[in-house]
C-alpha positions in Angstrom: -90.3 68.2 -5.1 -87.0 70.0 -4.4 -86.1 70.7 -0.8 -85.1 74.3 -0.8 -83.0 75.6 2.1 -82.9 79.4 1.9 -81.7 79.8 5.4 -81.0 83.2 7.1 -77.6 84.2 8.6 -77.0 82.0 11.6 -74.2 81.2 13.9 -72.2 78.4 12.4 -70.7 75.0 13.1 -72.5 72.3 15.0 -70.6 69.0 15.0 -72.2 66.0 13.2 -72.9 63.4 15.8 -72.3 60.1 13.9 -75.1 57.7 14.2 -77.0 55.2 12.2 -80.7 55.8 12.2 -82.4 52.9 13.8 -85.9 51.6 12.8 -88.2 49.6 14.9 -87.1 46.0 15.0 -89.8 43.5 14.1 -90.5 40.3 12.3 -90.8 42.3 9.2 -87.1 43.4 9.2 -86.0 40.5 6.9 -88.9 41.3 4.6 -87.9 44.9 4.4 -84.4 43.9 3.5 -85.7 41.7 0.7 -87.8 44.6 -0.6 -84.8 47.0 -0.6 -82.8 44.4 -2.5 -85.5 44.0 -5.1 -86.0 47.8 -5.5 -82.2 48.2 -5.6 -82.1 46.0 -8.7 -84.5 48.3 -10.7 -81.8 50.6 -12.2 -80.2 47.5 -13.8 -83.5 46.1 -15.3 -84.7 46.6 -18.8 -87.9 48.7 -19.1 -89.8 45.7 -20.3 -88.9 43.7 -17.2 -90.6 46.2 -14.8 -94.2 45.7 -13.7 -95.2 49.2 -12.6 -98.2 48.1 -10.5 -96.2 45.4 -8.6 -93.3 47.8 -8.0 -95.5 50.5 -6.6 -97.2 47.9 -4.3 -93.7 46.9 -3.2 -93.0 50.5 -2.3 -96.2 50.6 -0.3 -95.3 47.4 1.6 -91.9 49.0 2.3 -93.8 51.8 4.1 -96.4 49.5 5.7 -95.3 45.9 5.9 -98.7 44.8 7.2 -100.6 46.2 4.1 -103.2 43.9 2.5 -102.6 44.3 -1.2 -105.0 41.9 -3.0 -107.9 44.4 -2.8 -105.6 47.0 -4.4 -104.9 44.7 -7.3 -108.6 44.1 -7.6 -109.2 47.8 -7.8 -106.8 48.1 -10.7 -108.3 45.1 -12.5 -111.7 46.8 -12.3 -110.4 50.0 -13.7 -108.7 48.1 -16.6 -112.0 46.3 -17.3 -113.9 49.6 -17.3 -111.5 51.2 -19.8 -111.8 48.1 -22.1 -115.6 48.3 -21.9 -115.6 52.0 -22.7 -113.3 51.4 -25.7 -115.2 48.5 -27.2 -112.1 47.6 -29.2 -111.5 51.1 -30.6 -107.8 52.3 -30.9 -108.8 55.9 -31.7 -106.7 58.4 -29.7 -109.6 60.6 -28.5 -111.6 57.5 -27.5 -108.6 56.1 -25.5 -108.2 59.4 -23.6 -112.0 59.7 -23.1 -112.2 56.1 -21.8 -109.4 56.6 -19.3 -111.0 59.8 -18.1 -114.4 58.2 -17.7 -113.0 55.2 -15.9 -110.6 57.0 -13.5 -112.5 60.2 -12.7 -116.1 59.9 -13.6 -116.9 56.4 -12.5 -114.2 55.6 -9.9 -114.1 59.1 -8.5 -110.4 59.8 -8.3 -109.6 63.4 -7.5 -106.8 65.8 -6.6 -106.7 65.9 -2.8 -107.6 69.2 -1.2 -105.3 68.5 1.9 -102.0 69.7 0.5 -99.1 71.8 1.8 -97.7 75.0 0.1 -95.9 72.8 -2.4 -99.0 70.9 -3.5 -97.9 67.8 -1.6 -100.5 65.8 0.4 -100.4 66.4 4.1 -101.6 62.8 4.7 -98.5 60.7 4.0 -100.6 57.7 3.0 -101.9 59.7 0.0 -98.4 60.0 -1.4 -98.4 56.2 -2.0 -100.4 54.2 -4.4 -102.3 52.3 -1.6 -103.4 55.5 0.1 -104.8 56.9 -3.1 -106.6 53.7 -4.1 -108.2 53.7 -0.6 -109.2 57.4 -0.4 -109.7 58.1 -4.1 -107.6 61.2 -3.4 -104.1 61.8 -4.7 -101.6 64.4 -6.0 -100.1 65.0 -9.4 -97.5 62.1 -9.2 -99.7 59.2 -8.1 -102.7 60.3 -10.1 -100.5 60.2 -13.1 -99.1 56.8 -12.0 -102.7 55.5 -12.1 -102.9 56.4 -15.8 -99.5 54.9 -16.5 -100.5 51.6 -14.7 -103.6 51.3 -16.9 -101.5 52.2 -19.9 -99.0 49.4 -19.2 -101.9 46.9 -18.7 -103.6 48.0 -21.9 -100.4 48.5 -23.9 -101.1 52.2 -24.5 -98.3 54.7 -25.5 -98.5 56.7 -22.2 -95.4 58.5 -20.7 -94.7 60.3 -17.5 -93.6 63.9 -17.9 -91.5 65.6 -15.2 -91.6 69.3 -14.2 -90.3 71.2 -11.2 -92.8 70.3 -8.4 -95.2 68.8 -10.9 -95.9 65.7 -13.0 -98.4 64.8 -15.7 -99.1 62.2 -18.5 -98.5 62.3 -22.2 -100.1 60.1 -24.9 -97.8 60.0 -27.9 -98.1 57.8 -30.9 -96.9 59.0 -34.3 -98.2 62.5 -34.9 -100.7 62.3 -32.0 -99.3 64.0 -28.9 -101.8 64.9 -26.1 -100.9 66.0 -22.6 -103.2 64.7 -19.9 -103.5 66.6 -16.6 -104.6 64.0 -14.0 -105.1 66.7 -11.3 -107.8 68.3 -13.5 -110.0 65.3 -14.2 -107.9 64.3 -17.2 -108.1 67.7 -19.0 -105.6 68.3 -21.8 -103.2 71.2 -22.1 -100.5 72.1 -24.6 -96.8 72.1 -23.8 -96.8 75.9 -23.8 -99.1 75.9 -20.8 -96.7 73.9 -18.7 -93.6 75.8 -19.9 -95.1 79.1 -18.9 -96.5 77.9 -15.6 -93.6 75.7 -14.4 -90.4 76.6 -16.3 -90.4 80.3 -17.2 -90.6 81.6 -13.6 -88.3 79.0 -12.1 -85.5 79.3 -14.6 -85.0 75.5 -14.4 -84.4 74.8 -18.1 -83.1 71.3 -18.3 -82.7 68.3 -20.7 -84.9 66.4 -18.2 -88.1 68.5 -18.0 -91.0 68.1 -20.4 -89.4 65.0 -21.9 -91.1 61.5 -22.1 -90.1 59.2 -19.3 -90.3 55.4 -19.8 -91.5 53.2 -16.9 -88.1 53.0 -15.2 -87.5 56.7 -15.5 -91.0 57.4 -14.1 -90.2 55.2 -11.1 -87.0 57.2 -10.7 -89.0 60.4 -10.5 -91.4 58.8 -8.0 -88.4 57.5 -5.9 -87.4 61.1 -5.4 -90.8 61.9 -3.9 -90.8 58.9 -1.7 -87.3 59.8 -0.5 -88.7 63.1 0.6 -91.6 61.5 2.5 -89.1 59.5 4.5 -86.9 62.6 5.0 -89.9 64.5 6.4 -90.5 61.6 8.8 -86.9 61.8 10.0 -85.9 58.4 8.4 -82.8 59.7 6.8 -81.3 56.3 5.9 -84.4 55.3 4.0 -84.6 58.7 2.4 -81.1 58.4 1.1 -81.9 54.9 -0.2 -84.7 56.1 -2.5 -82.9 59.3 -3.6 -79.8 57.3 -4.6 -82.1 55.1 -6.7 -83.7 58.2 -8.2 -80.4 59.9 -9.2 -79.0 56.6 -10.5 -82.0 56.2 -12.9 -82.4 59.9 -13.7 -79.0 61.6 -13.3 -80.4 64.7 -15.1 -83.2 65.2 -12.5 -82.1 68.3 -10.7 -84.9 67.9 -8.1 -83.6 64.5 -7.1 -79.9 65.6 -7.1 -80.7 68.6 -5.0 -82.9 66.7 -2.6 -80.2 64.1 -2.0 -77.5 66.8 -1.7 -79.6 68.7 0.8 -80.0 65.6 3.0 -76.2 64.9 2.8 -75.6 68.4 3.8 -77.9 68.1 6.8 -76.1 64.9 7.8 -72.8 66.8 7.5 -71.6 64.6 4.7 -70.3 67.6 2.8 -68.3 65.9 0.0 -71.3 63.9 -1.1 -73.5 67.0 -0.9 -71.1 68.9 -3.1 -70.9 66.1 -5.6 -74.7 66.0 -6.1 -75.1 69.8 -6.3 -72.4 69.9 -9.0 -74.2 67.1 -10.9 -77.4 69.1 -10.7 -75.6 72.2 -12.0 -74.4 70.2 -15.0 -78.0 69.4 -15.8 -79.2 72.9 -15.2 -76.4 75.5 -15.2 -77.2 78.8 -13.5 -79.9 77.3 -11.3 -80.0 79.8 -8.4 -81.3 77.5 -5.6 -78.6 74.9 -6.4 -75.8 77.4 -6.5 -77.0 78.9 -3.2 -77.3 75.6 -1.5 -73.8 74.7 -2.8 -72.6 77.9 -1.2 -74.2 76.9 2.1 -72.3 73.5 2.1 -69.0 75.2 1.3 -69.6 77.6 4.2 -70.5 74.8 6.6 -67.5 72.7 5.6 -65.2 75.6 6.2 -64.4 76.5 2.5 -65.4 80.1 2.9 -63.7 81.3 -0.3 -65.8 78.8 -2.4 -68.9 79.9 -0.4 -68.3 83.5 -1.2 -67.8 82.6 -4.9 -71.1 80.7 -5.0 -73.1 83.5 -3.3 -71.5 86.1 -5.6 -72.5 84.0 -8.6 -76.1 83.9 -7.3 -76.4 87.7 -7.0 -74.8 88.1 -10.4 -77.6 86.0 -11.8 -80.3 87.7 -9.7 -79.3 90.7 -7.7 -82.6 90.6 -5.9 -81.9 87.3 -4.2 -81.8 88.5 -0.6 -80.6 85.3 1.1 -77.3 85.4 -0.9 -76.7 89.1 0.1 -77.4 88.2 3.7 -74.8 85.4 3.6 -72.2 87.6 1.8 -72.7 90.4 4.3 -72.2 88.0 7.2 -69.2 86.3 5.7 -67.5 89.6 4.9 -68.3 90.8 8.4 -66.7 87.7 9.9 -63.5 88.1 7.8 -63.4 91.8 8.8 -64.0 93.0 5.3 -66.5 95.5 6.6 -66.7 97.7 3.5 -67.7 94.7 1.3 -70.2 93.7 4.0 -71.7 97.2 3.9 -72.2 96.9 0.1 -74.5 93.9 0.5 -76.2 95.3 3.6 -77.2 98.4 1.6 -78.6 96.2 -1.2 -80.6 94.3 1.4 -81.9 97.6 2.7 -83.2 98.4 -0.8 -84.7 95.0 -1.3 -86.4 95.0 2.1 -87.1 98.6 2.8 -89.4 97.7 5.7 -86.8 95.7 7.5 -85.5 97.7 10.4 -82.9 95.0 11.2 -81.1 95.5 7.9 -80.6 99.2 8.7 -79.5 98.4 12.2 -76.9 96.1 10.7 -75.6 98.9 8.5 -75.2 101.1 11.6 -73.4 98.2 13.4 -71.1 97.9 10.4 -70.3 101.6 10.6 -69.4 101.0 14.2 -67.1 98.2 13.3 -65.3 100.6 11.0 -64.9 103.1 13.8 -67.3 105.4 12.1 -69.4 106.0 15.2 -70.8 109.3 14.0 -72.2 107.6 10.9 -73.5 104.8 13.0 -75.4 107.4 15.2 -76.7 109.2 12.2 -78.0 106.0 10.7 -79.7 105.0 13.9 -81.3 108.4 14.3 -82.7 108.0 10.7 -84.1 104.6 11.7 -85.8 106.3 14.8 -87.9 108.4 12.4 -89.2 105.2 10.8 -89.5 103.2 14.1 -89.7 105.5 17.1 -89.0 103.8 20.4 -87.3 100.8 18.9 -85.2 99.2 21.7 -82.5 97.9 19.3 -82.0 101.4 18.0 -81.6 102.9 21.5 -79.2 100.1 22.4 -77.2 100.8 19.3 -77.1 104.5 20.1 -76.0 103.8 23.7 -73.2 101.6 22.3 -72.1 104.2 19.7 -72.1 107.1 22.2 -70.1 104.9 24.7 -67.5 104.1 22.1 -67.2 107.8 21.3 -66.7 108.5 25.0 -69.9 110.6 24.9 -70.9 109.2 28.3 -73.7 111.7 29.1 -75.6 110.7 25.9 -74.8 107.0 26.5 -76.3 107.4 30.0 -79.4 109.0 28.6 -80.0 106.0 26.2 -79.4 103.4 28.9 -81.9 105.3 31.2 -84.5 105.2 28.4 -83.9 101.5 28.0 -84.4 100.9 31.7 -87.6 102.9 31.7 -88.9 100.8 28.9 -87.9 97.5 30.5 -87.2 97.9 34.2 -86.3 94.2 34.7 -83.6 93.9 32.0 -80.4 93.5 34.1 -78.1 94.1 31.1 -79.0 97.7 30.8 -78.4 98.4 34.5 -75.0 96.7 34.2 -74.1 98.8 31.2 -75.3 102.0 32.8 -73.3 101.3 36.0 -70.2 100.7 34.0 -70.7 104.0 32.1 -70.9 105.8 35.5 -67.7 104.0 36.5 -66.0 105.4 33.3 -66.8 108.9 34.5 -65.6 107.9 38.0 -69.0 108.3 39.7 -68.6 105.1 41.7 -71.6 105.8 43.9 -74.0 105.9 41.0 -72.2 102.9 39.4 -72.9 100.9 42.5 -76.5 102.2 43.0 -77.7 101.4 39.5 -76.1 98.0 39.4 -77.5 97.0 42.8 -81.0 98.3 41.7 -80.9 96.2 38.6 -79.8 93.1 40.6 -82.7 93.6 43.0 -85.3 94.3 40.3 -84.5 91.8 37.7 -84.3 88.5 39.6 -82.0 87.3 36.9 -79.7 84.4 37.3 -76.7 83.0 35.4 -74.0 85.1 33.7 -75.7 88.5 34.0 -76.2 88.1 37.7 -72.6 87.0 38.0 -71.4 90.0 36.1 -73.5 92.4 38.2 -72.0 90.9 41.4 -68.5 91.1 39.9 -69.0 94.8 39.2 -70.4 95.5 42.7 -67.3 93.9 44.2 -65.1 96.0 42.0 -66.9 99.3 42.7 -66.9 98.5 46.5 -63.2 97.8 46.3 -62.4 101.0 44.5 -64.4 102.9 47.2 -62.4 101.1 49.9 -65.6 99.4 51.2 -63.6 96.2 51.8 -66.3 94.2 53.7 -68.8 94.7 50.8 -66.0 93.9 48.3 -65.3 90.6 50.0 -69.0 89.8 50.2 -69.7 90.3 46.5 -66.5 88.6 45.4 -67.2 85.6 47.6 -70.7 85.3 46.1 -69.1 85.2 42.6 -66.4 82.7 43.5 -68.9 80.4 45.4 -71.0 79.7 42.3 -68.5 79.8 39.5 -65.4 77.8 38.4 -62.0 79.1 39.7 -61.3 80.6 36.3 -63.8 83.4 37.1 -61.0 84.9 39.1 -59.3 86.0 35.9 -62.1 88.3 35.1 -62.1 89.8 38.6 -58.4 90.4 38.4 -58.7 91.9 34.8 -61.1 94.5 36.1 -58.7 95.4 39.0 -55.7 95.7 36.7 -57.7 97.9 34.3 -58.3 100.5 36.9 -56.3 103.7 36.5 -55.0 103.3 40.0 -54.2 99.6 39.8 -50.9 100.1 41.6 -52.8 100.8 44.9 -51.5 98.4 47.6 -55.0 97.4 48.6 -55.7 96.3 45.0 -52.6 94.2 45.0 -53.8 92.5 48.2 -57.3 91.9 46.9 -55.9 90.3 43.7 -53.9 87.9 45.8 -57.0 87.3 48.1 -59.2 86.5 45.1 -56.7 84.0 43.8 -56.5 82.5 47.3 -60.2 82.2 47.6 -60.3 80.3 44.3 -57.5 77.9 45.4 -55.0 79.2 42.9 -51.9 79.4 45.1 -49.2 80.2 42.6 -51.1 83.2 41.3 -52.0 84.4 44.8 -48.4 84.3 46.0 -47.1 87.0 43.6 -49.8 89.5 44.4 -49.6 89.0 48.2 -45.8 89.4 48.2 -46.2 92.5 46.0 -48.6 94.0 48.6 -46.2 93.3 51.4 -43.4 95.0 49.4 -45.6 98.1 49.3 -47.1 98.0 52.8 -45.2 95.7 55.1 -47.3 96.9 58.0 -50.5 97.8 56.1 -54.1 97.0 56.9 -53.9 93.5 55.3 -50.3 92.6 56.2 -51.1 90.0 58.8 -53.6 88.3 56.5 -51.2 88.3 53.6 -48.4 86.7 55.7 -50.7 84.1 57.1 -51.7 83.0 53.5 -48.1 83.0 52.3 -47.1 80.7 55.2 -49.9 78.3 54.3 -48.7 78.2 50.7 -45.1 77.4 51.8 -46.3 74.3 53.7 -48.3 73.1 50.6 -45.2 73.6 48.4 -43.1 71.5 50.7 -45.6 68.6 50.5 -45.8 68.8 46.7 -42.1 68.7 46.2 -41.7 65.8 48.6 -44.4 63.9 46.8 -43.1 64.6 43.3 -39.4 64.3 43.9 -39.8 60.5 44.3 -41.6 60.0 41.1 -41.2 61.0 37.5 -43.4 61.3 34.4 -44.1 58.1 32.5 -41.6 57.2 29.8 -44.6 57.6 27.4 -44.9 61.2 28.3 -43.0 64.0 26.6 -41.7 67.1 28.3 -42.8 70.4 26.8 -40.5 73.1 28.0 -41.7 76.4 29.4 -41.8 79.4 27.2 -43.8 81.4 24.7 -45.6 80.3 21.6 -48.1 81.8 19.2 -51.7 80.6 19.6 -54.4 80.9 17.0 -54.4 81.9 13.4 -55.7 85.1 11.8 -56.5 83.7 8.4 -58.7 80.8 9.4 -62.0 80.6 11.2 -63.3 83.5 13.4 -62.9 81.7 16.7 -59.2 81.1 16.0 -58.3 84.8 15.8 -56.6 87.0 16.8 -53.2 85.3 17.0 -51.8 86.0 20.5 -48.6 85.2 22.4 -49.0 82.7 25.3 -46.5 81.8 27.9 -46.7 78.3 29.4 -44.9 76.7 32.3 -43.2 73.4 31.5 -45.5 70.3 31.5 -45.6 66.7 30.4 -48.1 65.3 27.9 -48.8 61.8 26.7 -46.9 60.8 23.6 -49.9 58.8 22.4 -53.7 59.0 22.5 -55.0 56.8 25.3 -55.5 53.3 23.9 -58.5 51.0 24.2 -56.4 48.5 26.3 -55.4 51.1 28.9 -58.8 52.6 29.2 -60.5 49.2 29.6 -58.5 48.8 32.9 -59.9 52.0 34.2 -63.4 51.2 33.0 -63.5 47.8 34.7 -62.3 49.4 37.9 -65.1 51.9 37.8 -67.6 49.5 36.3 -68.8 52.3 33.9 -71.1 53.6 36.7 -71.0 57.1 35.3 -71.7 56.0 31.8 -68.2 56.9 30.8 -68.3 54.7 27.7 -71.1 54.1 25.1 -71.0 50.4 24.3 -72.1 50.1 20.7 -70.8 48.7 17.5 -68.6 51.8 16.8 -66.6 51.6 20.0 -63.1 50.1 20.2 -64.2 48.2 23.4 -66.8 45.5 23.8 -68.4 44.1 26.9 -68.1 40.4 27.5 -68.5 40.1 31.3 -66.0 42.9 31.5 -64.8 45.6 29.1 -62.1 44.6 26.7 -60.7 45.8 23.4 -62.1 44.3 20.3 -59.7 41.7 18.8 -56.9 43.5 17.1 -57.8 47.0 18.5 -55.8 46.8 21.7 -53.5 49.6 20.6 -56.2 51.7 18.8 -57.4 54.8 20.5 -60.4 54.6 22.9 -63.5 56.4 21.6 -67.2 56.7 22.5 -66.1 58.4 25.8 -67.5 61.5 27.5 -65.4 64.5 28.7 -66.0 63.3 32.3 -64.5 59.9 31.4 -61.4 61.5 30.0 -61.1 63.8 33.0 -61.5 61.0 35.6 -59.2 58.6 33.8 -56.4 61.2 33.8 -57.0 61.8 37.6 -56.9 58.0 38.1 -53.5 58.0 36.4 -52.3 60.8 38.6 -52.5 63.2 35.7 -55.0 65.7 34.2 -56.4 66.8 30.9 -54.2 69.3 29.1 -55.4 72.9 28.8 -56.4 74.1 25.3 -53.2 76.2 25.2 -51.0 73.3 26.3 -52.5 71.0 23.7 -51.9 73.6 20.9 -48.3 74.2 21.9 -47.6 70.5 22.0 -49.1 70.2 18.5 -47.5 73.3 17.0 -44.2 73.6 18.8 -42.3 76.8 19.7 -42.4 77.8 16.0 -46.2 77.6 15.9 -46.4 75.6 12.6 -49.7 75.1 11.0 -49.7 71.3 11.3 -47.9 69.1 13.9 -45.3 68.0 11.3 -44.7 71.5 9.9 -46.4 73.6 7.2 -46.9 70.9 4.6 -50.6 70.1 3.8 -52.0 66.8 5.2 -51.6 63.6 3.3 -52.5 59.9 4.3 -49.0 59.2 5.5 -49.1 62.2 7.9 -52.6 62.0 9.4 -55.8 59.9 9.4 -58.7 61.9 8.0 -61.7 61.9 5.6 -62.6 58.2 6.2 -66.1 56.7 5.9 -67.5 54.0 8.2 -68.9 51.1 6.3 -69.7 47.5 7.1 -66.5 46.6 5.3 -64.1 49.2 6.8 -65.6 49.4 10.3 -62.9 50.3 12.9 -60.2 50.5 10.2 -61.2 54.1 9.8 -58.9 54.4 12.9 -55.2 53.7 13.2 -53.1 52.5 16.1 -52.0 55.2 18.5 -48.4 54.8 17.5 -49.1 54.9 13.7 -47.9 57.5 11.2 -44.5 58.4 12.6 -44.0 60.9 9.7 -46.9 62.9 11.2 -45.3 63.4 14.6 -45.2 66.9 16.1 -41.9 68.7 16.8 -42.0 67.3 20.3 -42.5 63.7 19.1 -46.2 63.3 19.8 -48.2 61.0 17.6 -51.6 61.7 15.9 -52.0 65.3 17.1 -53.9 65.7 13.8 -56.7 63.2 12.8 -57.5 59.7 14.2 -59.6 60.9 17.1 -60.5 64.4 18.3 -59.1 65.0 21.8 -60.9 66.3 24.8 -59.1 69.1 26.6 -59.9 70.8 30.0 -61.2 74.2 28.7 -64.8 75.3 28.2 -65.4 76.5 24.7 -66.2 80.1 23.9 -66.0 81.2 20.3 -65.2 84.8 21.4 -62.6 83.8 24.0 -59.5 84.9 22.0 -61.1 88.4 21.6 -61.2 88.7 25.4 -57.4 88.3 26.0 -54.2 89.7 24.8 -51.3 87.8 26.4 -51.5 85.4 29.3 -49.3 82.9 31.1 -50.9 79.5 31.6 -54.5 80.5 30.4 -57.2 78.1 31.6 -60.0 79.1 29.2 -63.4 80.7 29.9 -65.0 80.5 33.4 -67.8 78.2 32.3 -69.9 77.2 29.4 -72.1 74.6 27.6 -69.5 72.8 25.6 -66.0 71.6 26.1 -63.2 72.1 23.6 -62.1 69.1 21.4 -58.9 69.5 19.4 -57.0 67.9 16.5 -59.7 66.7 14.1 -60.5 63.0 13.5 -60.8 60.2 10.9 -64.2 61.6 9.9 -63.1 65.2 9.2 -62.3 66.8 5.9 -58.7 67.7 5.1 -59.4 71.3 5.8 -60.2 70.7 9.5 -57.2 69.0 10.9 -54.7 71.9 11.3 -53.5 72.5 14.8 -55.2 75.8 15.6 -58.7 74.5 14.6 -61.1 74.7 17.5 -64.0 72.4 17.9 -66.5 71.7 20.7 -68.7 69.0 22.1 -71.2 68.5 24.9 -69.4 67.2 27.9 -71.9 64.3 28.1 -71.5 63.3 24.4 -69.8 60.0 23.7 -68.9 60.1 20.0 -67.1 57.5 18.0 -64.4 59.9 16.9 -63.7 61.5 20.4 -60.7 60.4 22.4 -58.0 62.1 24.5 -54.5 62.1 26.0 -53.4 63.3 29.5 -50.9 65.9 30.7 -49.1 66.5 34.0 -47.5 69.6 35.5 -43.7 69.6 35.6 -43.8 71.9 38.7 -46.3 73.6 40.9 -48.6 75.7 38.8 -47.4 79.3 38.8 -50.9 80.3 37.8 -52.4 82.4 35.1 -50.7 85.8 34.7 -51.6 88.6 32.4 -48.5 89.7 30.5 -49.9 92.9 29.0 -52.4 95.5 30.1 -55.7 95.0 28.4 -57.8 98.0 27.3 -61.3 97.7 28.9 -63.7 97.0 26.1 -66.7 99.2 25.7 -69.6 98.0 27.8 -67.5 95.1 29.2 -69.0 95.4 32.6 
């Protein structure tokens, strides 16, 4: 039973949260351990040393430790006796098969269960095991065949198990006598050709394993694969891996077992092991489409996109009608901006799935990405003939018309969408922005306000609508309304929302108006960003020293001057820790164009000077903070993976005092830094500290990682334990250009920013960027001991829930070298279509 994972195009990269599945603790734990030890010895046993019945009962007791098994042994003994009575000493082949059939099916009543899933596997888990079948007299191909094989072993009959993709049967073979017995059909007999045509021709799974006689140990290997999948379906991954490892060890040529194990490793994010077992499966069955496709999925998930493309191309070369591979290729080419290649596969998909409207919409979107908006519109109009009134088509037309600056037709499409769904706020916002583009500010305000009142939406769309209403009011010099809407936005969002408000103001064709300068400063002031506010307010006074807002601007500037004096008085008597490194102000290049999508485009960033810890925060240092706070906010997860242990108070595990703290939340990192009079670095600060002014790929330069430069690709075991980590001052050869240790590997490091995979597309050049205005996940940087070699370069962006406390998450702190001069935009950004 192979676990196929033909998954559609999906957004990619969820971090693997390292955990060890835990099973209910009971008095049977020791017994289960003994069972696993005994089962684990089977691959080393000779075939003659294996009692099939007792092994199967052992497997049943592993599933249900309280199982009473004597009655099951008695049932088998009765069946053996019935076969003997039927044979009456005869060794004739036909008599043997007839006697087995009479005893098992006619007298005892064993049948194929009717309660099965689409793959022919019993829905009732118990019927997958010997004990369940013996109790209900209902089973499936595997355990019904095992019943024959148990009797065969007891009666010394030449019976063998025969594997097929998603099927199993029994063969009697002695000398020239070779008879196949189909246990699911009351013991009927069929020739090899029947099975080959039914199970092998369509699947293409020709293999040295299928249709071959299996001895007792090899039969158990096949059964272990099925049992592993039972545990997998019950979310017991550790037990699933246990049985599938046994299966592949006994039957390395079993592509079902190899694929099943690889699929589970893939789901557990153990990509190297998944790749290893997929490749073994391909050696047994070269050209197997499902295996090649799943191998491509793993390469894609692990970040090896070139290998993924190669695998998916191999699939479509074998079978050009395999739609999931075309979907993956279209998506990968789209993400790498190879739009023409993406279009080729989208067009194949459209032919394979002519009824799919979405495929055709994707083609139109690809034309739009190429700037071929006229083609996009024509394609969408053709779709309209097939699907009149399709909202996605109208939304696509509105977007295409907007990008062509055909605002009247864009307005027509948005009005249609609003008529179809009067409570969808997004369409009102887009319509309002379109009116803004034709400088009809009254209509822009009216439609946006109408949408806000009708939709009752909350969250980001409501914030965007209020931002736009503030902007439109400001442009119309309706200053009280502008302040009202802007205050509403600033009151419910992080201070970084101010950047989006200022971006809209700066994008206006009359952005040099004095009142817009004042409002930019006022917005920064309301969001407590003094350094940024000062420049705009002073710029306003330079333009209108006696203007409408002059007194308010001067009052704010006087307040800032007092705060600066307090800051410099406080900081002039202290200095950064000797274990902090000064990063000078200046430009650096952030991101990479040839890596993952969320790292592009590359863009210049200017940062004020700052200090950052030379080392990751150690277990010893963090324990002092944790004991002061008493872990009241669940900063630290106290489990076996952590570098701290609680013994009346938190303390480093012996020998781990100088190892990095782990198992901590973002809030823990943030509060620790504040406790030390510091703060978390921004994502941009972290990347500059790692890459230096020359923006190298890795902290140490452009040389690929090696064990003497970074700690990566380690596996936690009972033997290695915390030695997957290294001390915070280890690997001097891997220091960054500024002298920072372990900026690649060891532990991932929390930074201050929220994560947004599209964030780099929203900016050109900024001074001191603070990241998106909010989000669900926080950014973590640098890779860890667990990560593959391909994930520890300095521009790689990762993310985690702020509440997660992972065993490979740590941090370091930063500190401003002077009062923050604030985020400034260095170049004028073109307003994106439909940005709102």
